[in-house]
C-alpha positions as CSV (number, residue, x, y, z in Angstrom):
1,X,-35.1,64.9,45.9
2,X,-32.1,62.6,46.6
3,X,-34.0,60.9,49.5
4,X,-37.0,60.2,47.4
5,X,-34.9,58.7,44.7
6,X,-32.9,56.5,47.1
7,X,-36.1,55.1,48.8
8,X,-37.7,54.5,45.4
9,X,-35.0,52.8,43.4
10,X,-32.4,51.3,45.8
11,X,-33.1,47.9,47.4
12,X,-32.6,47.8,51.2
13,X,-32.3,44.0,51.7
14,X,-30.0,41.5,50.1
15,X,-31.1,38.9,47.5
16,X,-31.1,35.2,48.5
17,X,-28.3,33.1,47.3
18,X,-28.9,31.2,44.0
19,X,-28.0,27.5,43.7
20,X,-24.7,26.7,42.0
21,X,-25.0,26.0,38.3
22,X,-25.0,22.3,37.2
23,X,-21.5,21.2,36.2
24,X,-21.3,20.3,32.5
25,X,-17.5,19.7,32.2
26,X,-15.2,16.9,33.3
27,X,-16.2,13.4,34.1
28,X,-19.1,14.4,36.3
29,X,-20.5,16.7,33.6
30,X,-20.1,13.9,31.0
31,X,-22.1,11.5,33.1
32,X,-24.8,14.0,33.9
33,X,-25.2,15.5,30.4
34,X,-24.5,12.6,28.1
35,X,-24.9,9.3,30.0
36,X,-27.7,9.8,32.5
37,X,-29.7,12.7,31.2
38,X,-32.7,10.7,30.0
39,X,-34.3,7.3,30.7
40,X,-33.2,6.0,27.3
41,X,-29.6,7.1,27.8
42,X,-29.6,5.6,31.3
43,X,-30.8,2.2,29.9
44,X,-28.2,2.3,27.1
45,X,-25.4,3.2,29.6
46,X,-26.3,0.3,31.9
47,X,-26.4,-2.2,29.0
48,X,-23.1,-0.9,27.6
49,X,-21.5,-1.1,31.0
50,X,-22.6,-4.7,31.4
51,X,-21.3,-5.6,27.9
52,X,-17.9,-4.1,28.7
53,X,-17.9,-5.9,32.1
54,X,-18.6,-9.3,30.5
55,X,-16.1,-8.8,27.7
56,X,-13.2,-6.7,28.9
57,X,-12.8,-8.3,32.3
58,X,-12.6,-11.9,31.1
59,X,-10.2,-10.8,28.3
60,X,-7.9,-9.1,30.8
61,X,-8.0,-12.1,33.0
62,X,-7.2,-14.4,30.1
63,X,-4.4,-12.3,28.6
64,X,-2.7,-11.1,31.8
65,X,-4.0,-12.4,35.2
66,X,-4.3,-16.1,34.4
67,X,-1.7,-16.2,31.7
68,X,1.4,-18.4,31.6
69,X,4.6,-16.4,30.9
70,X,7.4,-19.0,31.0
71,X,7.7,-22.5,29.5
72,X,9.4,-24.6,26.9
73,X,6.5,-26.7,25.6
74,X,2.8,-27.4,25.8
75,X,3.0,-28.9,29.3
76,X,3.5,-25.4,30.8
77,X,0.1,-24.4,29.5
78,X,-1.9,-27.4,30.7
79,X,-4.3,-27.0,33.6
80,X,-3.4,-30.3,35.2
81,X,0.2,-29.3,35.5
82,X,-0.3,-25.7,36.7
83,X,-3.1,-26.4,39.2
84,X,-5.2,-23.5,38.1
85,X,-7.3,-22.3,35.1
86,X,-4.7,-21.5,32.4
87,X,-5.2,-18.3,30.4
88,X,-3.0,-17.1,27.5
89,X,0.0,-19.3,26.7
90,X,2.6,-16.6,26.0
91,X,5.6,-19.1,25.8
92,X,3.9,-20.3,22.5
93,X,4.1,-16.8,21.1
94,X,7.7,-16.4,22.2
95,X,8.7,-19.7,20.5
96,X,6.8,-18.9,17.3
97,X,7.5,-15.1,17.1
98,X,10.3,-15.5,14.4
99,X,7.9,-17.5,12.3
100,X,5.2,-15.0,12.8
101,X,7.5,-12.1,11.6
102,X,9.7,-13.8,9.0
103,X,7.8,-16.9,7.9
104,X,10.3,-19.4,6.6
105,X,12.9,-16.8,5.7
106,X,16.4,-18.3,6.3
107,X,17.6,-17.4,9.8
108,X,21.1,-16.3,8.6
109,X,19.5,-13.8,6.2
110,X,16.9,-12.3,8.5
111,X,19.1,-9.2,9.1
112,X,18.0,-8.2,5.7
113,X,14.4,-8.1,6.7
114,X,15.3,-6.1,9.9
115,X,17.3,-3.6,7.8
116,X,14.4,-3.2,5.5
117,X,12.0,-2.5,8.4
118,X,14.5,0.0,9.8
119,X,15.0,1.9,6.5
120,X,11.2,2.0,6.1
121,X,10.8,3.5,9.6
122,X,13.6,6.0,9.1
123,X,12.1,7.3,5.9
124,X,8.4,7.1,6.8
125,X,8.5,8.7,10.3
126,X,10.0,12.1,9.2
127,X,7.6,12.3,6.3
128,X,4.6,11.9,8.7
129,X,5.8,14.8,11.0
130,X,4.6,18.1,9.5
131,X,7.2,20.4,10.9
132,X,10.3,18.5,9.6
133,X,11.9,19.9,6.5
134,X,12.9,18.3,3.1
135,X,9.5,16.6,2.6
136,X,10.1,16.4,-1.2
137,X,13.5,14.6,-0.9
138,X,12.1,12.4,1.8
139,X,9.1,11.4,-0.3
140,X,11.3,10.7,-3.3
141,X,13.5,8.4,-1.3
142,X,10.6,6.6,0.2
143,X,8.5,6.1,-2.9
144,X,11.2,5.6,-5.5
145,X,14.5,4.7,-4.0
146,X,13.4,2.6,-1.1
147,X,11.3,0.0,-3.1
148,X,14.3,-0.8,-5.3
149,X,16.7,-1.1,-2.3
150,X,14.1,-3.2,-0.4
151,X,13.6,-5.4,-3.4
152,X,17.3,-6.4,-3.7
153,X,17.6,-6.6,0.1
154,X,14.6,-9.0,0.5
155,X,14.9,-11.0,-2.7
156,X,18.6,-10.8,-3.2
157,X,20.4,-11.3,-6.5
158,X,22.1,-8.8,-8.8
159,X,21.7,-7.1,-12.1
160,X,23.1,-8.1,-15.5
161,X,22.2,-5.0,-17.3
162,X,20.7,-1.5,-17.0
163,X,18.3,0.8,-18.9
164,X,19.5,-0.1,-22.4
165,X,19.4,-3.9,-21.8
166,X,16.1,-3.7,-20.0
167,X,14.5,-1.6,-22.8
168,X,15.8,-4.0,-25.4
169,X,14.5,-7.0,-23.5
170,X,11.0,-5.6,-23.1
171,X,10.8,-4.6,-26.8
172,X,12.0,-8.0,-27.8
173,X,9.5,-9.7,-25.6
174,X,6.7,-7.6,-27.1
175,X,7.9,-8.5,-30.6
176,X,8.1,-12.2,-29.8
177,X,4.5,-12.0,-28.4
178,X,3.3,-10.5,-31.7
179,X,5.1,-13.0,-33.9
180,X,3.9,-15.9,-31.6
181,X,0.3,-14.7,-32.0
182,X,0.6,-14.7,-35.8
183,X,2.1,-18.2,-35.8
184,X,-0.8,-19.5,-33.7
185,X,-3.3,-18.1,-36.2
186,X,-1.3,-19.7,-39.1
187,X,-1.4,-23.0,-37.3
188,X,-5.2,-22.7,-36.8
189,X,-5.8,-21.8,-40.4
190,X,-4.8,-25.4,-41.4
191,X,-7.9,-26.9,-39.7
192,X,-10.4,-24.1,-39.4
193,X,-13.4,-23.4,-41.6
194,X,-12.3,-19.8,-42.0
195,X,-8.8,-20.8,-43.1
196,X,-8.2,-18.0,-45.7
197,X,-9.1,-15.3,-43.2
198,X,-6.9,-16.7,-40.4
199,X,-4.1,-17.2,-43.0
200,X,-4.2,-13.6,-44.0
201,X,-4.4,-12.3,-40.4
202,X,-1.6,-14.6,-39.3
203,X,0.7,-13.5,-42.1
204,X,-0.2,-9.8,-41.5
205,X,0.6,-10.1,-37.8
206,X,3.9,-11.9,-38.5
207,X,4.8,-9.2,-41.0
208,X,4.2,-6.5,-38.4
209,X,6.3,-8.4,-35.9
210,X,9.1,-8.8,-38.5
211,X,9.0,-5.0,-39.1
212,X,9.2,-4.3,-35.4
213,X,12.2,-6.7,-35.2
214,X,14.2,-4.8,-37.7
215,X,13.2,-1.5,-36.1
216,X,14.6,-2.6,-32.7
217,X,17.5,-4.6,-34.2
218,X,20.1,-1.8,-33.5
219,X,19.1,-1.7,-29.9
220,X,19.1,-5.5,-29.4
221,X,22.4,-5.7,-31.3
222,X,24.0,-3.1,-29.0
223,X,22.7,-5.1,-26.0
224,X,24.3,-8.3,-27.3
225,X,27.6,-6.5,-27.9
226,X,27.5,-5.2,-24.3
227,X,26.8,-8.6,-22.9
228,X,29.9,-9.9,-24.7
229,X,32.1,-7.6,-22.7
230,X,33.1,-8.1,-19.0
231,X,31.8,-4.7,-17.9
232,X,28.4,-4.8,-19.6
233,X,26.6,-3.4,-16.6
234,X,28.7,-0.2,-16.2
235,X,28.9,0.4,-19.9
236,X,25.2,0.1,-20.1
237,X,24.9,2.3,-17.1
238,X,27.0,5.0,-18.7
239,X,25.1,4.9,-21.9
240,X,21.8,5.1,-20.1
241,X,23.0,8.0,-17.9
242,X,24.0,10.0,-21.0
243,X,20.8,9.3,-22.9
244,X,18.4,10.0,-20.0
245,X,20.3,13.1,-18.9
246,X,20.2,14.6,-22.4
247,X,16.5,13.8,-22.7
248,X,15.8,15.4,-19.4
249,X,17.8,18.5,-20.4
250,X,16.0,18.9,-23.7
251,X,12.5,18.3,-22.3
252,X,13.1,20.8,-19.5
253,X,13.9,23.5,-22.0
254,X,17.6,23.2,-22.6
255,X,19.8,26.2,-22.2
256,X,16.8,28.5,-21.7
257,X,16.1,27.1,-18.2
258,X,19.6,26.4,-17.2
259,X,21.7,23.4,-16.5
260,X,20.0,22.4,-13.2
261,X,17.9,19.5,-14.7
262,X,21.0,18.0,-16.3
263,X,23.0,18.3,-13.0
264,X,20.1,16.7,-11.1
265,X,19.9,13.8,-13.5
266,X,23.6,13.2,-13.2
267,X,23.5,13.3,-9.4
268,X,20.7,10.8,-9.4
269,X,22.6,8.4,-11.5
270,X,25.7,8.8,-9.4
271,X,23.6,7.9,-6.3
272,X,22.3,4.9,-8.1
273,X,25.8,3.8,-9.0
274,X,26.8,4.1,-5.3
275,X,23.9,1.9,-4.2
276,X,24.8,-0.7,-6.9
277,X,28.4,-0.8,-5.7
278,X,27.6,-0.9,-2.0
279,X,25.1,-3.8,-2.4
280,X,27.4,-5.6,-4.9
281,X,24.6,-5.8,-7.5
282,X,27.2,-5.9,-10.3
283,X,28.7,-9.1,-8.8
284,X,25.6,-11.1,-8.0
285,X,24.4,-9.2,-5.0
286,X,23.0,-11.0,-1.9
287,X,22.0,-14.6,-1.9
288,X,18.6,-15.1,-3.5
289,X,15.7,-15.9,-1.1
290,X,12.6,-17.1,-3.0
291,X,9.3,-15.4,-2.2
292,X,7.8,-18.8,-1.3
293,X,10.0,-18.7,1.8
294,X,8.6,-15.3,2.8
295,X,5.8,-15.1,5.4
296,X,4.4,-13.7,8.5
297,X,4.4,-9.9,9.1
298,X,6.9,-9.5,6.3
299,X,4.3,-10.6,3.6
300,X,1.5,-8.7,5.3
301,X,3.5,-5.4,5.2
302,X,4.8,-6.0,1.7
303,X,1.4,-6.7,0.3
304,X,-0.4,-3.9,2.2
305,X,2.2,-1.2,1.6
306,X,2.6,-2.1,-2.1
307,X,-1.1,-2.1,-2.5
308,X,-1.6,1.2,-0.7
309,X,1.2,3.0,-2.6
310,X,0.2,1.8,-6.0
311,X,-3.6,1.8,-5.7
312,X,-3.8,5.6,-5.0
313,X,-2.2,6.7,-8.3
314,X,-4.3,4.1,-10.2
315,X,-7.4,5.4,-8.5
316,X,-6.6,9.0,-9.3
317,X,-5.9,8.3,-12.9
318,X,-9.2,6.2,-13.3
319,X,-11.2,8.9,-11.5
320,X,-9.9,11.6,-13.8
321,X,-10.4,9.3,-16.8
322,X,-14.1,8.7,-15.8
323,X,-14.7,12.4,-15.8
324,X,-12.8,12.9,-19.1
325,X,-14.5,14.4,-22.2
326,X,-12.8,11.9,-24.5
327,X,-15.2,9.0,-25.0
328,X,-12.5,6.3,-25.4
329,X,-10.8,7.2,-22.1
330,X,-14.1,7.6,-20.3
331,X,-15.5,4.2,-21.5
332,X,-12.3,2.4,-20.6
333,X,-12.2,3.9,-17.1
334,X,-15.9,3.1,-16.5
335,X,-15.4,-0.5,-17.7
336,X,-12.3,-1.0,-15.7
337,X,-13.8,0.4,-12.5
338,X,-17.1,-1.5,-12.8
339,X,-15.4,-4.8,-13.7
340,X,-13.0,-4.8,-10.8
341,X,-15.6,-3.6,-8.3
342,X,-17.9,-6.3,-9.3
343,X,-15.4,-9.2,-8.8
344,X,-14.5,-10.5,-5.3
345,X,-10.9,-10.2,-4.2
346,X,-10.6,-13.9,-3.8
347,X,-11.4,-14.3,-7.5
348,X,-8.9,-11.7,-8.4
349,X,-6.2,-13.5,-6.4
350,X,-7.0,-16.8,-8.1
351,X,-7.0,-15.2,-11.5
352,X,-3.7,-13.4,-10.9
353,X,-2.0,-16.5,-9.5
354,X,-3.2,-19.3,-11.7
355,X,-4.7,-17.8,-14.9
356,X,-2.4,-14.8,-15.6
357,X,0.6,-17.1,-16.6
358,X,-1.6,-18.5,-19.4
359,X,-1.8,-15.1,-21.1
360,X,2.0,-14.5,-21.0
361,X,4.6,-15.7,-23.5
362,X,6.2,-19.1,-22.7
363,X,9.6,-17.7,-21.9
364,X,8.2,-15.0,-19.6
365,X,7.3,-15.8,-16.0
366,X,6.1,-13.6,-13.1
367,X,6.7,-14.4,-9.5
368,X,3.7,-15.5,-7.4
369,X,3.9,-12.7,-5.0
370,X,4.2,-10.1,-7.8
371,X,1.1,-11.5,-9.4
372,X,-0.8,-11.2,-6.2
373,X,0.5,-7.6,-5.8
374,X,-0.7,-6.7,-9.3
375,X,-4.1,-8.1,-8.7
376,X,-4.5,-6.3,-5.3
377,X,-3.3,-3.0,-6.7
378,X,-5.8,-3.1,-9.6
379,X,-8.6,-4.3,-7.4
380,X,-8.0,-1.6,-4.7
381,X,-7.4,1.1,-7.4
382,X,-10.9,0.6,-8.7
383,X,-12.3,1.3,-5.3
384,X,-10.0,4.3,-4.7
385,X,-11.2,5.7,-8.1
386,X,-14.7,6.0,-6.8
387,X,-13.5,7.6,-3.6
388,X,-11.5,10.2,-5.5
389,X,-14.4,10.8,-7.9
390,X,-16.6,11.6,-5.0
391,X,-14.1,14.2,-3.9
392,X,-13.9,15.7,-7.4
393,X,-17.7,16.0,-7.6
394,X,-17.6,18.0,-4.3
395,X,-15.5,20.7,-5.8
396,X,-17.6,23.7,-7.1
397,X,-17.4,24.3,-10.8
398,X,-16.4,27.8,-10.1
399,X,-12.9,26.6,-9.1
400,X,-12.2,25.3,-12.6
401,X,-13.8,28.4,-14.2
402,X,-11.7,30.8,-12.1
403,X,-8.5,28.9,-13.0
404,X,-9.4,29.0,-16.7
405,X,-10.0,32.7,-16.4
406,X,-6.4,33.0,-15.0
407,X,-5.1,31.2,-18.0
408,X,-4.1,27.9,-16.3
409,X,-4.0,24.8,-18.3
410,X,-6.1,21.7,-17.5
411,X,-3.0,19.9,-16.0
412,X,-2.2,22.8,-13.7
413,X,-5.9,23.3,-12.8
414,X,-6.2,19.7,-11.8
415,X,-2.9,19.2,-10.1
416,X,-2.7,22.5,-8.2
417,X,-6.4,23.5,-7.5
418,X,-9.0,20.7,-8.0
419,X,-7.2,17.5,-7.0
420,X,-5.7,18.7,-3.7
421,X,-9.1,19.9,-2.5
422,X,-10.7,16.7,-3.7
423,X,-8.2,14.5,-1.8
424,X,-8.6,16.6,1.3
425,X,-12.4,16.0,1.2
426,X,-12.1,12.2,1.0
427,X,-9.3,11.5,3.5
428,X,-11.6,9.4,5.7
429,X,-12.7,7.3,2.7
430,X,-9.2,6.8,1.4
431,X,-7.9,5.7,4.8
432,X,-10.9,3.4,5.3
433,X,-9.9,1.6,2.1
434,X,-6.3,1.4,3.3
435,X,-7.4,-0.2,6.6
436,X,-9.7,-2.6,4.7
437,X,-6.8,-3.5,2.4
438,X,-4.5,-4.1,5.4
439,X,-7.0,-6.6,6.9
440,X,-7.7,-8.2,3.5
441,X,-4.1,-9.2,3.1
442,X,-5.0,-12.4,5.0
443,X,-6.8,-13.6,1.9
444,X,-3.4,-14.2,0.1
445,X,-3.1,-17.4,2.2
446,X,-5.6,-19.1,-0.3
447,X,-2.9,-18.7,-3.0
448,X,-0.1,-20.3,-1.0
449,X,1.3,-17.1,0.5
450,X,1.7,-17.2,4.2
451,X,1.0,-13.8,5.7
452,X,0.8,-13.1,9.4
453,X,-2.5,-15.0,9.8
454,X,-1.3,-17.9,7.6
455,X,1.9,-18.2,9.5
456,X,-0.1,-18.4,12.7
457,X,-2.3,-21.2,11.4
458,X,0.8,-23.0,10.2
459,X,2.3,-22.7,13.7
460,X,-0.7,-24.5,15.2
461,X,0.4,-27.7,13.4
462,X,3.4,-28.1,15.8
463,X,2.5,-30.9,18.3
464,X,5.0,-29.5,20.7
465,X,2.6,-26.6,21.5
466,X,-0.7,-28.4,21.0
467,X,-2.7,-27.1,24.0
468,X,-6.2,-25.7,24.4
469,X,-5.1,-22.2,25.1
470,X,-2.6,-21.8,22.3
471,X,-5.3,-21.3,19.7
472,X,-6.9,-18.4,21.5
473,X,-3.5,-16.9,22.4
474,X,-2.3,-16.9,18.8
475,X,-5.5,-15.2,17.5
476,X,-5.5,-12.7,20.3
477,X,-1.8,-11.8,19.6
478,X,-2.4,-11.4,15.8
479,X,-5.6,-9.4,16.5
480,X,-3.6,-7.0,18.7
481,X,-1.1,-6.5,15.9
482,X,-3.8,-5.8,13.4
483,X,-5.5,-3.4,15.8
484,X,-2.3,-1.4,16.4
485,X,-1.7,-0.9,12.7
486,X,-5.3,-0.1,11.8
487,X,-5.9,2.1,14.9
488,X,-2.6,4.0,14.1
489,X,-3.7,4.7,10.5
490,X,-7.1,5.8,11.7
491,X,-5.7,8.3,14.3
492,X,-3.1,9.7,12.0
493,X,-5.7,10.2,9.3
494,X,-7.9,12.1,11.8
495,X,-4.9,14.3,12.7
496,X,-4.2,15.0,9.0
497,X,-7.9,15.7,8.4
498,X,-8.1,18.2,11.3
499,X,-4.9,19.9,10.2
500,X,-5.9,20.3,6.5
501,X,-9.4,21.3,7.3
502,X,-8.6,23.9,10.1
503,X,-10.3,26.6,8.1
504,X,-13.6,24.7,8.2
505,X,-13.9,24.2,11.9
506,X,-16.8,25.8,13.7
């Protein structure tokens, strides 16, 4: 029985060897499976290789192989003096590098710009590394403390008052605007066909402004008394500390929740006092450097960072307002978004620079750079609102219903459940807007602000470096800087997206 079974079911000879499987990994596998696996892909691969050969090779030769690395003027970058075809003129970049970074910022004060860049890197890098602790403190320092310190470092100057004086000044400015509008109507009523109506409206507005004046009179009187003393800043600071700390203590629940909010508020004001004393803000601070002297990479980073940081909260607020059930908020959000998205950024910059002062009171002026920042923030915020709205629309309705079943309020549902998921969905769209904004900062040159590209164009006017290759060298250098920043933002956003969406990977 065993012999019959063996001869019937056991093979006596060996099978022939099979060919090795086709390699599908590594460089060889990539070429075989992706680049040369069909006639169409073969044609596309050949055309792409030719395009790379005719673009990258000449660029490398121009930037490195045939480049001139040393020299003191344009003669070092002329073909008749070198005896060969001259590529990039890097001595031009070396000579103009301070102008490309600082613009016309005074040379003796450029350490302030360097210190600002250093503080920004020290606060930003730890916040971008996920494993490092104290993210909340780090974010608070970067988004709240650093802008104030950077403002006084870059612009200079000191402070003549604090919270009480600033509040009184804003209220008085608002009151003066109301009274001024009423007086304008009264002046128009003398020559207008609807004189009685304008006279009534003018007197009514002036009456409202007068009532507001007497309401804020105790505050303005106290401010004037403080300004009459020699230590008005610190007296104002002490009063503001007490008032704000008590308000924070009461709003947080008072004794029921403990004294921690009061202690946190006091510690915050102590830190502010230390910064004021270290920077000498109570004695005039650093020398003032007008923003018209700023330029180069400094203006590019200030405009882009300020626009990125301020546009996202504006976009979130507008996106939530557009989905609101309150008609007034929804109509305002829709109107705001559609208006700013329908206007070119150049028009926004012109309006913010040249027309905005016409709508302000005569005794109130806004710096040109600040006006451009406001226009860019509002413009970019409208685009970010639509990005965020797309993320909110992607969240299933069951998320809100489940949170309502748990008894969560609308604020907690939005801030803890809906909004984090929505922002995670639209990370690519948000970063795409950030990259676009960083490149669009070059448009501020049309309103007399010299950013990186504007400073480069201004450097071409120097006859000492007037050579055929300096133009291409300058644009290549600026292009490399833009690429490094934009590519860095793109790769980091991809890292954040993969990290937050790990549960959705296949």
